[in-house]
N, C-alpha and C positions, 0 to 999 in steps of 0.2 A: 736946527735946535739941538741946542745943549740945556735942559732944562736946570734949572735954581727947584731949592728944595719950597718954596716956598709957590713957583708953579708947581712940582708936581702934589702939593701938597691942593690947593687948590681940583685941581683935577682930581685926584682922590674925591675930598668932596663932593665935587660935583658927579664926578662917577658916584658916590654912594645915591646920591637925590635921582638921582633913575634919567645921566644925562650917557645918550649914546657915543654923541661925539667927542668929547671932553672924553668918554673911557679909553676909548680908541684910542684917539690921541695917549693918553697915560699907558699905556699900555705899548706904542710904539716905543717914547721916550725908556721905560723903564723898559725893554728889550734892550737897548742901545747903552742905556746903566747896565745892566748884568752884564751887557758881554763883554766892557769892557772890565767889569769886575770877574768876569772869569776866565778872563785870558792871562791870567797870570798865576793864574791856581791849576790850571789842567790841560791838558795836550787839546789842541786845538776841531778836534774831528770829534770831541764830544760836547764841545759851549752848546753847539745850537741843541741838542736834549738837551740841558742841562737848562737853559733860557728855560724851555718852553716850559716843564717842570717848574721852574720855579714861578712863572704868570701863571700856572691849573696854582700854585698853592697859592699865589696872590688872588688869584682869583676866588676860592674858597674861605678866603681869611678876609674879605673888601670888607665884612661888615664889622672886625676886631679894629678896625685903625681910628684912633684917637683925632677927629680935624685937629684939635688944640697939640697936640706936639705933630713932634718937625718927620717928617714923610723920609726922609731918607740911609735915618737908622733903623725904623723899622722894616723898609724896604732889606736894609743890609743884614737885619736878622732871619728873613726868611732865607735870604741868600745865603748864608750862612750855616743855616742849616740843613737847606737839601744839598751844597758842597757838602757836610759832611757825608752823610744819608749815598749821596754819591761816591763818597770816598770806601765809604762802609759796602757800598752792592762791588765798586775793584775789587778792594783786596780780598773778598771773600770771593770773591770770581775767581779768580790769581788764587787764590791757595786752591779750592777744589779745583781744579783747571790746572797743578801744578802737574808737569811731565815729569815723575822722578826716576824716566832713564838716565836724567841726563847725567843727576843727581848720580849715581850708581853708575860712571863714569869715572866722575871726576873723584880723586879720594885726598884732596885739597883743603876743599869746606871741614873733610874731615879732621885732616892735619889740624890744620890753623885751630880748629876746633878742639882737638886731644893738648893742642897745647897751650892752651886759654887755662883750662880743668886744673893744668899739672899747676897753671902759675898760679890758679887760687886757691888748689889743696896747698900750696906750700905756706898758706896764710894761718893751715887749717893746723893744731897738734894732731899727730900722724896715727890716731888714729879711728881720729873721728874722719878722716880723710881716706882712711881704708874703709870703712865703714860704711861711707857713701857711695864710693865708689865701686863697693862689690852691692851695695842692695839696688842703689836708684841707677849705675849708669850700667855694670852688670847682670844686673835683672834677678840674682840669686834672692828667694828668702829671708830671712829674720833670721831662721835656725840654723841654714843654710853658711848663711855669711859666720854666725856665732862658731860655725862647728872651722871653716875657714880662718879664723884669725885668733883664736883663742878668747873673745868674751863671752861675757851670759849672754841672750836671748835680749836681756832689757838694756845691761848695758849697752848693744850694739842701738837699740831705739835712741836710748838718753843719745850717743856719740854720733848721734843720722841728726836729732832734734837740736844737736845746741852747735856741729857743723854747719844744719842749713840756716840752721837763725845764724850764725855768726858774717857765712856768703853773704845771705841776704843786703846785712847790716853793712858790708863793706861795700856791696854794688850799689845800695843807696848811697853811702857817702859819696858813692865816685859821681 
């Protein structure tokens, strides 16, 4: 059985009133719905864990459901929040578990990044591009950059600020 919103809402109202059978049926139907919902969004081996996590959230939030409102949008909101939390967790695990030994072997990403930087710098006045390159990319101090490009320290700071502001505006525009 694929329950419709009205049936799910009735089951939820009965569950809130303490009907255990209605609650078991509701959880079974929600589990089916959630599997379909997540099947299009995450890899298959992670679906069951995310469904269980969402059902736990539903259990914790059962008192917050208003029986006068549709049930499936309420469930979808919980599912969406759980999905976003899951994506954050996966992203964070990928970020911290990144093996950079592979990246050190391949110079292709560095070359592509350098070409992209040079293309973006071509839209800036040369003084701004040079100041940004020296300080932000090569890691020189403001004083060292000032000496290297023959600008005062305050002018280097101004050029960096204006150049980064212009680059940000260009990126935002794209």
